[in-house]
C-alpha positions as a printed Julia matrix, in Angstrom:
89×3 Matrix{Float64}:
 -36.9   -54.68  15.42
 -35.31  -52.19  17.71
 -36.53  -50.44  21.31
 -37.68  -46.88  19.15
 -39.77  -48.76  16.75
 -41.67  -50.68  19.22
 -42.47  -47.53  20.91
 -43.2   -46.06  17.76
 -45.71  -48.39  16.48
 -47.25  -48.94  20.11
 -48.4   -45.48  19.72
 -49.6   -45.86  15.92
 -51.23  -48.89  16.71
 -53.45  -47.51  19.85
 -53.79  -44.33  17.89
 -54.85  -46.39  15.28
 -57.37  -48.37  17.26
 -58.68  -45.81  19.32
 -59.39  -43.63  15.79
 -61.69  -47.19  14.42
 -63.45  -47.86  18.02
 -64.71  -44.25  18.48
 -66.77  -44.68  15.13
 -69.2   -47.71  17.11
 -71.6   -46.08  18.52
 -73.36  -49.09  19.83
 -70.22  -49.49  22.4
 -70.07  -47.29  25.54
 -66.71  -45.49  26.16
 -65.44  -48.19  28.7
 -66.46  -50.93  26.49
 -64.41  -48.86  23.17
 -61.17  -48.23  26.17
 -61.58  -52.37  27.07
 -61.34  -53.31  23.11
 -58.15  -51.03  22.51
 -56.62  -51.8   25.7
 -57.08  -56.09  24.81
 -55.7   -55.49  21.53
 -52.59  -53.27  22.61
 -51.83  -56.05  25.26
 -51.87  -58.01  22.98
 -49.46  -56.71  19.94
 -46.92  -55.31  22.71
 -46.36  -59.3   23.9
 -45.8   -60.25  20.73
 -43.92  -57.06  19.81
 -41.6   -57.47  22.95
 -40.78  -61.04  21.45
 -39.56  -59.64  18.09
 -37.21  -57.38  20.06
 -33.8   -57.79  19.91
 -32.73  -57.99  23.76
 -32.19  -60.28  26.73
 -35.01  -62.13  26.98
 -34.47  -61.62  31.01
 -35.13  -58.03  29.82
 -38.16  -58.38  27.65
 -38.96  -60.54  30.43
 -39.41  -57.43  32.77
 -40.22  -55.13  30.11
 -43.61  -57.18  29.49
 -44.25  -56.87  33.92
 -43.99  -53.4   33.48
 -45.46  -52.83  30.37
 -48.35  -54.82  30.35
 -49.57  -53.56  33.67
 -49.55  -49.89  32.38
 -51.4   -50.39  28.95
 -54.93  -48.88  30.27
 -52.79  -45.68  31.14
 -51.1   -45.73  28.18
 -53.91  -45.97  25.87
 -54.99  -43.27  28.26
 -52.27  -41.0   27.76
 -52.18  -41.53  23.33
 -56.2   -40.48  23.24
 -55.41  -37.61  25.69
 -53.47  -36.4   22.93
 -55.53  -37.48  20.59
 -58.21  -35.49  22.12
 -56.14  -32.12  23.07
 -55.22  -32.45  19.47
 -58.53  -32.2   17.42
 -60.07  -29.75  20.39
 -56.71  -28.0   19.56
 -58.07  -28.07  15.69
 -61.74  -27.11  16.25
 -61.64  -24.22  18.16
């Protein structure tokens, strides 16, 4: 997997899981976000391992991205929300 595909897959998977967990009415917003963050963190760890890059770079990439998963998922959620609100108005 190349880096461009990695970024596209992370964004697509994050969106998919956000949309999936929005359907769970019994979960609070914080619980939904925590589940999405956990799933995406696991996905990113595996996906980075499959990147065709130097192992040292992979290590630093994991350290950089994993701690920022909550921020990344929130940004993607905000973009989805903006798009939906723009369509419905």
